N, CA, C and O of each residue as an XYZ file, in Angstrom:
888
protein
N      -1.953     13.221    -11.931
C      -3.233     13.732    -11.454
C      -4.328     13.356    -12.424
O      -4.231     13.647    -13.617
N      -5.345     12.727    -11.937
C      -6.441     12.297    -12.794
C      -7.448     13.438    -12.922
O      -8.482     13.465    -12.255
N      -7.107     14.376    -13.804
C      -7.950     15.555    -13.911
C      -9.330     15.234    -14.458
O     -10.285     15.974    -14.222
N      -9.438     14.120    -15.198
C     -10.761     13.747    -15.698
C     -11.712     13.484    -14.538
O     -12.911     13.740    -14.638
N     -11.172     12.972    -13.439
C     -12.009     12.691    -12.261
C     -12.527     13.992    -11.662
O     -13.703     14.112    -11.317
N     -11.628     14.959    -11.547
C     -12.028     16.240    -10.984
C     -13.042     16.924    -11.884
O     -14.031     17.481    -11.406
N     -12.796     16.882    -13.194
C     -13.708     17.523    -14.121
C     -15.089     16.878    -14.092
O     -16.106     17.568    -14.166
N     -15.120     15.561    -13.984
C     -16.403     14.879    -13.892
C     -17.122     15.279    -12.609
O     -18.333     15.498    -12.609
N     -16.367     15.372    -11.518
C     -16.972     15.801    -10.262
C     -17.506     17.217    -10.364
O     -18.575     17.523     -9.837
N     -16.758     18.088    -11.047
C     -17.208     19.455    -11.224
C     -18.488     19.505    -12.036
O     -19.386     20.295    -11.745
N     -18.571     18.663    -13.055
C     -19.784     18.631    -13.868
C     -20.986     18.225    -13.026
O     -22.061     18.814    -13.145
N     -20.807     17.236    -12.191
C     -21.915     16.740    -11.382
C     -22.373     17.781    -10.374
O     -23.573     17.996    -10.200
N     -21.418     18.432     -9.705
C     -21.824     19.383     -8.674
C     -22.272     20.703     -9.279
O     -23.060     21.421     -8.664
N     -21.786     21.042    -10.481
C     -22.213     22.296    -11.079
C     -23.693     22.267    -11.394
O     -24.346     23.310    -11.425
N     -24.232     21.066    -11.632
C     -25.669     20.946    -11.851
C     -26.431     21.311    -10.596
O     -27.617     21.636    -10.659
N     -25.764     21.261     -9.458
C     -26.387     21.590     -8.192
C     -25.919     22.937     -7.668
O     -26.080     23.236     -6.485
N     -25.334     23.759     -8.549
C     -24.929     25.125     -8.227
C     -23.840     25.210     -7.175
O     -23.764     26.204     -6.452
N     -23.003     24.201     -7.073
C     -21.835     24.240     -6.198
C     -20.616     23.962     -7.056
O     -20.459     22.853     -7.565
N     -19.750     24.953     -7.222
C     -18.693     24.853     -8.214
C     -17.317     25.105     -7.597
O     -17.117     26.065     -6.852
N     -16.379     24.223     -7.925
C     -14.998     24.410     -7.511
C     -14.358     25.454     -8.407
O     -14.337     25.302     -9.629
N     -13.837     26.508     -7.806
C     -13.244     27.606     -8.568
C     -11.735     27.434     -8.696
O     -11.175     27.616     -9.777
N     -11.079     27.083     -7.589
C      -9.620     26.952     -7.617
C      -9.182     26.135     -6.407
O      -9.877     26.096     -5.391
N      -8.038     25.490     -6.520
C      -7.469     24.747     -5.397
C      -5.961     24.978     -5.347
O      -5.329     25.342     -6.339
N      -5.413     24.754     -4.157
C      -3.963     24.824     -3.962
C      -3.570     23.715     -3.008
O      -4.231     23.489     -1.994
N      -2.491     23.026     -3.338
C      -1.951     21.988     -2.468
C      -0.497     22.310     -2.167
O       0.248     22.725     -3.055
N      -0.098     22.124     -0.935
C       1.280     22.370     -0.526
C       2.230     21.534     -1.390
O       2.170     20.306     -1.346
N       3.088     22.164     -2.161
C       3.960     21.415     -3.068
C       5.003     20.556     -2.355
O       5.612     19.681     -2.971
N       5.211     20.800     -1.063
C       6.189     20.020     -0.309
C       5.606     18.715      0.224
O       6.322     17.914      0.826
N       4.312     18.499      0.007
C       3.651     17.312      0.531
C       3.050     16.515     -0.621
O       2.185     17.012     -1.342
N       3.506     15.294     -0.789
C       2.992     14.454     -1.876
C       1.681     13.800     -1.497
O       0.789     13.670     -2.336
N       1.549     13.386     -0.241
C       0.309     12.784      0.235
C       0.166     13.069      1.720
O       1.126     13.441      2.395
N      -1.035     12.889      2.209
C      -1.333     13.219      3.599
C      -2.349     12.224      4.113
O      -3.291     11.872      3.403
N      -2.166     11.766      5.347
C      -3.062     10.744      5.894
C      -3.479     11.132      7.309
O      -2.896     10.643      8.277
N      -4.475     12.000      7.445
C      -4.895     12.422      8.780
C      -5.511     11.278      9.577
O      -6.197     10.418      9.024
N      -5.261     11.281     10.864
C      -5.837     10.264     11.736
C      -7.028     10.798     12.517
O      -8.016     10.091     12.713
N      -6.934     12.049     12.965
C      -7.993     12.628     13.786
C      -8.180     14.081     13.370
O      -7.260     14.892     13.482
N      -9.372     14.403     12.890
C      -9.627     15.703     12.269
C     -10.619     16.512     13.105
O     -11.645     16.000     13.552
N     -10.287     17.772     13.302
C     -11.181     18.710     13.966
C     -11.857     19.551     12.892
O     -11.178     20.188     12.087
N     -13.198     19.560     12.872
C     -13.968     20.207     11.811
C     -14.577     21.504     12.331
O     -15.233     21.531     13.372
N     -14.342     22.577     11.579
C     -14.882     23.881     11.955
C     -15.647     24.465     10.774
O     -15.073     24.680      9.707
N     -16.938     24.723     10.960
C     -17.734     25.448      9.985
C     -18.090     26.795     10.571
O     -18.933     26.887     11.464
N     -17.454     27.840     10.074
C     -17.605     29.174     10.679
C     -18.819     29.878     10.078
O     -18.741     30.444      8.988
N     -19.928     29.839     10.788
C     -21.147     30.520     10.366
C     -22.002     30.788     11.596
O     -21.975     30.033     12.568
N     -22.760     31.872     11.535
C     -23.653     32.208     12.646
C     -24.956     31.423     12.580
O     -25.745     31.445     13.525
N     -25.186     30.726     11.461
C     -26.374     29.887     11.314
C     -26.095     28.537     11.975
O     -25.405     27.693     11.403
N     -26.626     28.340     13.166
C     -26.306     27.146     13.942
C     -26.786     25.881     13.241
O     -26.090     24.865     13.254
N     -27.965     25.930     12.633
C     -28.482     24.745     11.950
C     -27.600     24.362     10.775
O     -27.303     23.184     10.574
N     -27.180     25.355      9.997
C     -26.306     25.085      8.854
C     -24.952     24.568      9.327
O     -24.389     23.646      8.736
N     -24.438     25.165     10.391
C     -23.149     24.730     10.942
C     -23.230     23.283     11.429
O     -22.322     22.486     11.196
N     -24.325     22.960     12.104
C     -24.495     21.601     12.605
C     -24.583     20.589     11.470
O     -23.966     19.526     11.527
N     -25.351     20.925     10.443
C     -25.492     20.001      9.312
C     -24.160     19.825      8.590
O     -23.779     18.705      8.251
N     -23.451     20.931      8.353
C     -22.182     20.852      7.641
C     -21.160     20.025      8.420
O     -20.553     19.105      7.873
N     -20.975     20.355      9.686
C     -19.965     19.647     10.477
C     -20.332     18.176     10.650
O     -19.453     17.314     10.663
N     -21.615     17.889     10.781
C     -22.049     16.499     10.942
C     -21.830     15.701      9.665
O     -21.328     14.578      9.714
N     -22.201     16.270      8.523
C     -22.046     15.545      7.259
C     -20.572     15.324      6.916
O     -20.203     14.260      6.419
N     -19.737     16.319      7.177
C     -18.311     16.147      6.900
C     -17.710     15.131      7.869
O     -16.862     14.328      7.480
N     -18.137     15.162      9.106
C     -17.668     14.181     10.093
C     -18.037     12.767      9.648
O     -17.200     11.865      9.691
N     -19.275     12.572      9.223
C     -19.721     11.252      8.764
C     -18.932     10.796      7.543
O     -18.566      9.625      7.433
N     -18.670     11.732      6.621
C     -17.939     11.388      5.403
C     -16.513     10.946      5.718
O     -15.990     10.039      5.071
N     -15.883     11.575      6.699
C     -14.523     11.194      7.087
C     -14.518      9.865      7.828
O     -13.641      9.030      7.608
N     -15.485      9.670      8.697
C     -15.495      8.458      9.522
C     -15.722      7.202      8.694
O     -15.164      6.153      9.017
N     -16.522      7.277      7.637
C     -16.708      6.082      6.808
C     -15.459      5.776      5.991
O     -15.355      4.718      5.370
N     -14.514      6.709      5.996
C     -13.222      6.482      5.355
C     -12.151      6.128      6.374
O     -10.960      6.131      6.062
N     -12.578      5.825      7.585
C     -11.656      5.383      8.616
C     -10.910      6.479      9.319
O      -9.884      6.220      9.948
N     -11.402      7.716      9.231
C     -10.730      8.852      9.857
C     -11.573      9.332     11.033
O     -12.751      9.652     10.870
N     -10.978      9.380     12.193
C     -11.694      9.886     13.366
C     -11.889     11.391     13.213
O     -10.972     12.095     12.790
N     -13.065     11.882     13.551
C     -13.354     13.302     13.372
C     -14.236     13.806     14.503
O     -14.971     13.048     15.135
N     -14.139     15.112     14.739
C     -14.928     15.737     15.798
C     -15.411     17.099     15.316
O     -14.667     17.822     14.654
N     -16.641     17.452     15.642
C     -17.207     18.742     15.287
C     -16.797     19.812     16.298
O     -16.658     19.526     17.487
N     -16.606     21.026     15.830
C     -16.325     22.117     16.760
C     -17.521     22.372     17.673
O     -17.358     22.858     18.792
N     -18.716     22.045     17.198
C     -19.915     22.213     18.018
C     -19.880     21.357     19.278
O     -20.571     21.646     20.255
N     -19.071     20.303     19.249
C     -19.014     19.397     20.401
C     -18.007     19.835     21.451
O     -17.815     19.145     22.452
N     -17.361     20.978     21.233
C     -16.443     21.536     22.231
C     -17.230     22.539     23.065
O     -17.601     23.595     22.553
N     -17.494     22.239     24.330
C     -18.403     23.057     25.149
C     -18.037     24.533     25.218
O     -18.914     25.394     25.144
N     -16.767     24.830     25.356
C     -16.358     26.218     25.576
C     -15.981     26.960     24.302
O     -15.487     28.086     24.362
N     -16.210     26.337     23.151
C     -15.822     26.967     21.893
C     -17.045     27.619     21.268
O     -17.960     26.935     20.809
N     -17.053     28.939     21.254
C     -18.170     29.674     20.662
C     -17.621     30.770     19.770
O     -16.689     31.483     20.140
N     -18.223     30.897     18.566
C     -17.802     31.940     17.644
C     -18.783     33.113     17.643
O     -18.705     33.995     16.789
N     -19.701     33.114     18.603
C     -20.722     34.146     18.590
C     -20.625     35.090     19.780
O     -20.862     36.290     19.639
N     -20.278     34.559     20.957
C     -20.333     35.376     22.157
C     -19.244     36.448     22.176
O     -19.513     37.595     22.533
N     -18.014     36.084     21.793
C     -16.930     37.049     21.783
C     -15.799     36.544     20.895
O     -15.678     35.348     20.628
N     -14.981     37.480     20.450
C     -13.864     37.129     19.591
C     -12.785     36.403     20.386
O     -12.541     36.708     21.553
N     -12.141     35.429     19.728
C     -11.033     34.725     20.362
C      -9.750     35.514     20.201
O      -9.535     36.157     19.174
N      -8.904     35.468     21.203
C      -7.604     36.128     21.144
C      -6.559     35.127     20.651
O      -6.815     33.924     20.599
N      -5.386     35.634     20.291
C      -4.300     34.758     19.846
C      -3.903     33.756     20.930
O      -3.755     32.574     20.622
N      -3.724     34.175     22.185
C      -3.397     33.181     23.225
C      -4.472     32.106     23.361
O      -4.155     30.937     23.577
N      -5.740     32.494     23.237
C      -6.816     31.502     23.330
C      -6.758     30.523     22.159
O      -6.996     29.328     22.336
N      -6.446     31.022     20.977
C      -6.338     30.131     19.826
C      -5.152     29.185     19.975
O      -5.252     28.002     19.650
N      -4.025     29.709     20.468
C      -2.859     28.850     20.693
C      -3.189     27.762     21.723
O      -2.772     26.611     21.589
N      -3.941     28.153     22.741
C      -4.334     27.183     23.764
C      -5.248     26.109     23.174
O      -5.137     24.931     23.515
N      -6.148     26.528     22.288
C      -7.041     25.566     21.645
C      -6.244     24.573     20.805
O      -6.488     23.369     20.878
N      -5.297     25.060     20.009
C      -4.492     24.178     19.175
C      -3.675     23.207     20.028
O      -3.544     22.033     19.685
N      -3.132     23.698     21.132
C      -2.377     22.823     22.036
C      -3.280     21.753     22.634
O      -2.883     20.594     22.756
N      -4.492     22.143     23.007
C      -5.449     21.180     23.547
C      -5.802     20.123     22.523
O      -5.886     18.938     22.846
N      -6.009     20.554     21.285
C      -6.323     19.608     20.215
C      -5.169     18.623     20.005
O      -5.389     17.426     19.824
N      -3.957     19.136     20.033
C      -2.788     18.268     19.884
C      -2.723     17.260     21.023
O      -2.484     16.074     20.797
N      -2.934     17.727     22.234
C      -2.891     16.826     23.395
C      -3.975     15.761     23.324
O      -3.820     14.670     23.873
N      -5.073     16.080     22.647
C      -6.176     15.127     22.500
C      -6.004     14.220     21.279
O      -6.884     13.421     20.958
N      -4.869     14.354     20.609
C      -4.569     13.457     19.497
C      -4.955     13.952     18.121
O      -4.814     13.214     17.146
N      -5.440     15.183     18.011
C      -5.790     15.712     16.692
C      -4.518     16.083     15.921
O      -3.577     16.641     16.486
N      -4.506     15.769     14.639
C      -3.376     16.153     13.798
C      -3.779     17.067     12.652
O      -2.920     17.576     11.931
N      -5.096     17.282     12.478
C      -5.580     18.023     11.319
C      -6.807     18.848     11.680
O      -7.634     18.447     12.499
N      -6.904     20.019     11.041
C      -8.104     20.850     11.145
C      -8.630     21.114      9.748
O      -7.869     21.501      8.860
N      -9.936     20.908      9.540
C     -10.622     21.309      8.315
C     -11.505     22.498      8.659
O     -12.416     22.397      9.481
N     -11.224     23.620      8.022
C     -11.855     24.891      8.379
C     -12.577     25.455      7.157
O     -11.951     25.712      6.129
N     -13.888     25.645      7.267
C     -14.689     26.171      6.153
C     -15.376     27.464      6.573
O     -15.821     27.616      7.711
N     -15.449     28.393      5.618
C     -16.068     29.674      5.927
C     -16.491     30.370      4.623
O     -15.967     30.068      3.551
N     -17.434     31.292      4.730
C     -17.826     32.151      3.619
C     -16.918     33.377      3.643
O     -16.821     34.058      4.664
N     -16.256     33.660      2.528
C     -15.310     34.773      2.496
C     -15.824     35.945      1.675
O     -15.158     36.977      1.587
N     -17.007     35.799      1.067
C     -17.572     36.914      0.309
C     -18.911     36.554     -0.301
O     -19.205     35.383     -0.541
N     -19.717     37.573     -0.547
C     -21.005     37.398     -1.195
C     -21.102     38.403     -2.341
O     -20.840     39.591     -2.156
N     -21.475     37.924     -3.513
C     -21.558     38.772     -4.696
C     -22.983     38.731     -5.240
O     -23.514     37.662     -5.542
N     -23.589     39.899     -5.360
C     -24.948     39.982     -5.887
C     -24.912     40.154     -7.405
O     -24.146     40.961     -7.932
N     -25.744     39.393     -8.092
C     -25.770     39.400     -9.543
C     -27.175     39.697    -10.050
O     -28.164     39.427     -9.370
N     -27.248     40.257    -11.257
C     -28.523     40.482    -11.932
C     -28.418     39.903    -13.338
O     -27.495     40.221    -14.087
N     -29.368     39.058    -13.681
C     -29.428     38.488    -15.021
C     -30.675     39.023    -15.713
O     -31.788     38.835    -15.224
N     -30.491     39.688    -16.850
C     -31.613     40.212    -17.600
C     -32.173     39.131    -18.506
O     -31.433     38.429    -19.195
N     -33.492     39.009    -18.492
C     -34.138     37.993    -19.304
C     -34.121     38.412    -20.777
O     -34.036     39.597    -21.098
N     -34.202     37.434    -21.645
C     -34.034     37.684    -23.069
C     -35.345     37.590    -23.861
O     -35.324     37.506    -25.089
N     -36.462     37.604    -23.169
C     -37.717     37.459    -23.884
C     -38.375     38.796    -24.202
O     -39.549     38.843    -24.569
N     -37.617     39.882    -24.059
C     -38.128     41.198    -24.407
C     -37.474     41.651    -25.717
O     -36.721     42.624    -25.753
N     -37.778     40.934    -26.767
C     -37.133     41.214    -28.045
C     -38.178     41.453    -29.132
O     -37.998     41.055    -30.283
N     -39.266     42.105    -28.750
C     -40.345     42.322    -29.706
C     -40.134     43.511    -30.616
O     -41.004     43.826    -31.428
N     -39.001     44.176    -30.500
C     -38.734     45.341    -31.326
C     -37.554     45.070    -32.255
O     -36.666     44.273    -31.952
N     -37.573     45.737    -33.358
C     -36.496     45.612    -34.330
C     -35.197     46.114    -33.707
O     -35.176     47.168    -33.072
N     -34.120     45.363    -33.889
C     -32.839     45.752    -33.299
C     -32.266     47.018    -33.941
O     -31.269     47.559    -33.461
N     -32.889     47.491    -35.021
C     -32.363     48.691    -35.686
C     -33.016     49.973    -35.172
O     -32.862     51.036    -35.773
N     -33.757     49.868    -34.039
C     -34.404     51.067    -33.514
C     -33.352     52.125    -33.203
O     -32.251     51.800    -32.760
N     -33.696     53.399    -33.437
C     -32.733     54.467    -33.182
C     -33.333     55.625    -32.398
O     -32.606     56.458    -31.858
N     -34.653     55.678    -32.336
C     -35.291     56.810    -31.674
C     -35.403     56.567    -30.176
O     -35.446     55.428    -29.711
N     -35.448     57.668    -29.438
C     -35.583     57.579    -27.988
C     -36.854     56.845    -27.604
O     -36.843     56.000    -26.708
N     -37.964     57.168    -28.287
C     -39.235     56.542    -27.958
C     -39.180     55.035    -28.093
O     -39.690     54.320    -27.230
N     -38.568     54.533    -29.163
C     -38.440     53.091    -29.348
C     -37.562     52.484    -28.261
O     -37.855     51.417    -27.720
N     -36.495     53.180    -27.961
C     -35.560     52.691    -26.950
C     -36.250     52.594    -25.591
O     -36.102     51.596    -24.886
N     -37.002     53.630    -25.228
C     -37.685     53.643    -23.941
C     -38.742     52.551    -23.859
O     -38.833     51.838    -22.860
N     -39.541     52.424    -24.916
C     -40.610     51.436    -24.907
C     -40.065     50.013    -24.789
O     -40.693     49.149    -24.177
N     -38.913     49.781    -25.370
C     -38.338     48.434    -25.314
C     -37.917     48.052    -23.909
O     -38.071     46.902    -23.497
N     -37.383     49.024    -23.170
C     -36.797     48.692    -21.878
C     -37.587     49.221    -20.678
O     -37.093     49.151    -19.553
N     -38.780     49.740    -20.881
C     -39.517     50.297    -19.762
C     -39.930     49.247    -18.728
O     -40.243     49.582    -17.585
N     -39.927     47.985    -19.135
C     -40.285     46.940    -18.176
C     -39.278     46.822    -17.042
O     -39.560     46.193    -16.022
N     -38.119     47.415    -17.212
C     -37.155     47.438    -16.115
C     -37.829     48.021    -14.865
O     -37.557     47.591    -13.744
N     -38.685     48.978    -15.069
C     -39.370     49.625    -13.949
C     -40.712     48.983    -13.641
O     -41.062     48.816    -12.472
N     -41.468     48.622    -14.668
C     -42.844     48.189    -14.455
C     -43.018     46.695    -14.255
O     -44.006     46.269    -13.656
N     -42.093     45.896    -14.735
C     -42.265     44.441    -14.671
C     -41.203     43.842    -13.749
O     -40.021     43.851    -14.091
N     -41.597     43.329    -12.601
C     -40.610     42.744    -11.666
C     -39.960     41.479    -12.210
O     -38.941     41.034    -11.681
N     -40.535     40.893    -13.261
C     -39.954     39.684    -13.853
C     -38.970     40.001    -14.964
O     -38.512     39.097    -15.662
N     -38.641     41.272    -15.135
C     -37.736     41.646    -16.218
C     -36.331     41.083    -15.997
O     -35.622     40.778    -16.956
N     -35.942     40.951    -14.754
C     -34.608     40.436    -14.464
C     -34.656     39.547    -13.232
O     -35.585     39.617    -12.427
N     -33.639     38.714    -13.104
C     -33.480     37.849    -11.946
C     -32.318     38.358    -11.102
O     -31.253     38.686    -11.626
N     -32.530     38.419     -9.820
C     -31.454     38.754     -8.897
C     -31.043     37.495     -8.143
O     -31.897     36.732     -7.693
N     -29.740     37.279     -8.006
C     -29.262     36.123     -7.275
C     -27.904     36.448     -6.651
O     -27.259     37.441     -6.990
N     -27.505     35.595     -5.751
C     -26.248     35.823     -5.037
C     -25.295     34.658     -5.238
O     -25.712     33.506     -5.357
N     -24.022     34.974     -5.274
C     -22.965     33.959     -5.316
C     -22.198     34.045     -3.997
O     -21.645     35.089     -3.651
N     -22.175     32.941     -3.279
C     -21.434     32.879     -2.023
C     -20.054     32.278     -2.312
O     -19.943     31.155     -2.804
N     -19.026     33.032     -2.002
C     -17.656     32.566     -2.196
C     -17.182     31.918     -0.893
O     -17.032     32.586      0.130
N     -16.952     30.617     -0.950
C     -16.556     29.869      0.241
C     -15.123     29.353      0.094
O     -14.598     29.214     -1.010
N     -14.522     29.080      1.230
C     -13.156     28.566      1.244
C     -13.050     27.477      2.308
O     -13.515     27.648      3.435
N     -12.438     26.364      1.938
C     -12.134     25.311      2.905
C     -10.630     25.075      2.911
O     -10.003     24.959      1.858
N     -10.066     25.007      4.098
C      -8.625     24.792      4.226
C      -8.361     23.592      5.121
O      -9.115     23.304      6.051
N      -7.263     22.898      4.814
C      -6.801     21.773      5.636
C      -5.464     22.160      6.251
O      -4.513     22.485      5.541
N      -5.403     22.120      7.581
C      -4.198     22.518      8.307
C      -3.642     21.342      9.094
O      -4.392     20.570      9.691
N      -2.326     21.215      9.090
C      -1.656     20.219      9.918
C      -1.320     20.852     11.267
O      -0.726     21.928     11.326
N      -1.705     20.174     12.345
C      -1.331     20.630     13.698
C      -0.632     19.483     14.431
O      -0.773     19.323     15.644
N       0.128     18.687     13.665
C       0.792     17.513     14.220
C       1.816     17.922     15.286
O       2.566     18.876     15.078
N       1.860     17.227     16.403
C       2.895     17.501     17.408
C       4.287     17.289     16.816
O       4.503     16.380     16.014
N       5.220     18.136     17.222
C       6.605     18.051     16.784
C       6.762     18.337     15.297
O       7.841     18.137     14.738
N       5.706     18.801     14.656
C       5.770     19.201     13.262
C       5.384     20.670     13.166
O       4.596     21.162     13.975
N       5.934     21.369     12.182
C       5.559     22.761     11.975
C       4.110     22.835     11.506
O       3.729     22.149     10.557
N       3.316     23.649     12.154
C       1.935     23.808     11.742
C       1.898     24.456     10.368
O       2.489     25.515     10.156
N       1.205     23.818      9.442
C       1.268     24.303      8.072
C      -0.054     24.090      7.362
O      -0.886     23.276      7.762
N      -0.216     24.856      6.291
C      -1.377     24.710      5.434
C      -1.112     23.585      4.434
O      -0.112     23.602      3.716
N      -2.011     22.620      4.398
C      -1.866     21.476      3.501
C      -2.590     21.711      2.182
O      -2.060     21.431      1.107
N      -3.807     22.230      2.284
C      -4.640     22.377      1.081
C      -5.630     23.508      1.280
O      -6.060     23.795      2.398
N      -5.988     24.154      0.154
C      -6.982     25.212      0.169
C      -7.852     25.071     -1.073
O      -7.346     24.872     -2.177
N      -9.158     25.176     -0.886
C     -10.078     25.104     -2.014
C     -11.075     26.234     -1.972
O     -11.646     26.540     -0.926
N     -11.284     26.862     -3.136
C     -12.275     27.927     -3.254
C     -13.492     27.376     -3.993
O     -13.366     26.805     -5.076
N     -14.656     27.550     -3.404
C     -15.884     26.985     -3.950
C     -16.955     28.070     -3.998
O     -17.176     28.784     -3.020
N     -17.622     28.185     -5.159
C     -18.723     29.123     -5.304
C     -20.051     28.389     -5.137
O     -20.262     27.317     -5.704
N     -20.928     28.979     -4.358
C     -22.273     28.439     -4.151
C     -23.243     29.417     -4.806
O     -23.372     30.560     -4.367
N     -23.920     28.968     -5.850
C     -24.757     29.856     -6.638
C     -26.191     29.867     -6.118
O     -26.896     28.859     -6.173
N     -26.599     31.011     -5.620
C     -27.985     31.271     -5.241
C     -28.626     30.132     -4.458
O     -29.624     29.572     -4.911
N     -28.088     29.774     -3.304
C     -28.678     28.676     -2.540
C     -30.045     29.044     -1.991
O     -30.179     30.029     -1.266
N     -31.053     28.266     -2.328
C     -32.416     28.525     -1.845
C     -32.640     27.838     -0.500
O     -33.294     28.396      0.382
N     -32.104     26.636     -0.340
C     -32.153     25.920      0.934
C     -30.755     25.387      1.217
O     -30.040     24.992      0.296
N     -30.369     25.376      2.479
C     -29.005     24.975      2.798
C     -28.832     23.464      2.884
O     -27.699     22.985      2.848
N     -29.916     22.693      2.997
C     -29.791     21.242      3.129
C     -29.035     20.627      1.958
O     -27.986     20.010      2.142
N     -29.566     20.797      0.763
C     -28.954     20.210     -0.426
C     -27.620     20.867     -0.738
O     -26.678     20.207     -1.177
N     -27.545     22.172     -0.509
C     -26.304     22.902     -0.792
C     -25.152     22.377      0.054
O     -24.049     22.181     -0.457
N     -25.396     22.149      1.337
C     -24.345     21.655      2.231
C     -23.911     20.260      1.824
O     -22.718     19.955      1.827
N     -24.871     19.403      1.472
C     -24.519     18.049      1.032
C     -23.639     18.097     -0.207
O     -22.646     17.375     -0.292
N     -23.995     18.942     -1.169
C     -23.187     19.082     -2.387
C     -21.791     19.606     -2.060
O     -20.798     19.155     -2.632
N     -21.726     20.560     -1.135
C     -20.443     21.154     -0.753
C     -19.542     20.101     -0.112
O     -18.371     19.973     -0.471
N     -20.091     19.359      0.828
C     -19.309     18.324      1.503
C     -18.834     17.271      0.508
O     -17.673     16.863      0.552
N     -19.709     16.827     -0.383
C     -19.324     15.819     -1.383
C     -18.193     16.315     -2.269
O     -17.286     15.558     -2.613
N     -18.253     17.592     -2.636
C     -17.206     18.162     -3.486
C     -15.880     18.229     -2.748
O     -14.846     17.846     -3.296
N     -15.898     18.712     -1.506
C     -14.663     18.810     -0.719
C     -14.023     17.436     -0.555
O     -12.815     17.291     -0.747
N     -14.813     16.430     -0.205
C     -14.288     15.085     -0.001
C     -13.715     14.518     -1.298
O     -12.660     13.885     -1.281
N     -14.397     14.737     -2.415
C     -13.921     14.222     -3.701
C     -12.573     14.832     -4.076
O     -11.687     14.132     -4.566
N     -12.417     16.133     -3.847
C     -11.153     16.796     -4.184
C     -10.033     16.340     -3.247
O      -8.908     16.122     -3.697
N     -10.322     16.193     -1.964
C      -9.308     15.731     -1.018
C      -8.841     14.321     -1.369
O      -7.655     14.013     -1.254
N      -9.755     13.476     -1.790
C      -9.364     12.126     -2.211
C      -8.500     12.184     -3.469
O      -7.500     11.473     -3.571
N      -8.882     13.025     -4.421
C      -8.120     13.118     -5.669
C      -6.704     13.608     -5.416
O      -5.768     13.167     -6.083
N      -6.537     14.514     -4.463
C      -5.218     15.039     -4.122
C      -4.464     14.147     -3.137
O      -3.377     14.504     -2.683
N      -5.033     12.992     -2.805
C      -4.425     12.035     -1.875
C      -4.186     12.661     -0.501
O      -3.150     12.447      0.129
N      -5.171     13.437     -0.059
C      -5.091     14.066      1.255
C      -5.959     13.347      2.278
O      -5.802     13.552      3.482
N      -6.857     12.521      1.812
C      -7.554     11.560      2.657
C      -7.603     10.258      1.872
O      -7.666     10.262      0.643
N      -7.574      9.162      2.585
C      -7.527      7.869      1.925
C      -8.794      7.074      2.188
O      -9.198      6.927      3.342
N      -9.431      6.556      1.138
C     -10.613      5.720      1.332
C     -10.265      4.303      1.757
O     -11.152      3.480      1.982
N      -8.963      4.017      1.868
C      -8.530      2.648      2.165
C      -7.923      2.527      3.557
O      -7.100      1.640      3.787
N      -8.305      3.388      4.488
C      -7.681      3.413      5.808
C      -8.604      2.892      6.905
O      -8.409      3.217      8.076
N      -9.607      2.090      6.546
C     -10.608      1.664      7.523
C     -10.003      0.885      8.684
O     -10.448      1.029      9.822
N      -9.000      0.067      8.411
C      -8.447     -0.782      9.463
C      -6.987     -0.479      9.755
O      -6.281     -1.284     10.363
N      -6.544      0.698      9.313
C      -5.147      1.040      9.491
C      -4.973      1.942     10.697
O      -5.817      2.797     10.970
N      -3.884      1.752     11.413
C      -3.510      2.640     12.498
C      -2.330      3.472     12.030
O      -1.341      2.937     11.530
N      -2.441      4.786     12.195
C      -1.406      5.685     11.698
C      -0.576      6.218     12.847
O      -1.092      6.486     13.931
N       0.687      6.366     12.606
C       1.574      7.031     13.551
C       1.826      8.433     13.041
O       1.434      8.786     11.929
N       2.491      9.235     13.875
C       2.774     10.615     13.440
C       3.615     10.625     12.174
O       3.428     11.501     11.330
N       4.541      9.672     12.012
C       5.397      9.623     10.831
C       4.589      9.301      9.580
O       5.004      9.649      8.475
N       3.425      8.634      9.737
C       2.611      8.285      8.579
C       1.772      9.435      8.103
O       1.275      9.411      6.978
N       1.599     10.451      8.933
C       0.663     11.526      8.585
C       1.158     12.334      7.408
O       0.407     12.592      6.468
N       2.439     12.742      7.452
C       3.001     13.541      6.375
C       4.073     12.735      5.667
O       4.960     12.167      6.304
N       3.985     12.689      4.352
C       5.013     12.028      3.543
C       5.617     13.029      2.587
O       6.506     12.682      1.810
């Protein structure tokens, strides 16, 4: 494993507040070569979902992997009503019949609110001991809105699932990614997609050398 590659990628994306926290790869699979991928970005923000699924689709297609957005399935909606288990099984069967062997599923699994106190309120001697000194030092907590910064960390997860016909449906890979205080989703989504693709390539779960190759079901899992 070329961990230097992953670390370099982490350094680059951390500058953009998108950080890989942890990953897991199925130990029974040495490499994976998806032929047709179904992309799902689970969010109620339609614009963000469209941008994410489109950018990930484009990233896979330039690597020779056929891909389709969940937005392009007319009857698939995550907003109108909850899907039942039979409906999900039917969807997976339909995807298999249409030649899909892989699903990439991304979602936000938690939001954490943070407060960072600024360090420019140090005009008093650190040896203060009286209540009056203590109060005067920290009273800006109430009076000055710039005393601290509030921000949010979005905990996201992307998973790769095999839905190959005649193969046991299984989890191939899972990645946990933190998105720090995203102000606009455009740049954040691009950084997220770039990070996911870089990690999948490093783990040999997608191949950049498959532009002219045709894969059979036996080639998908090794």
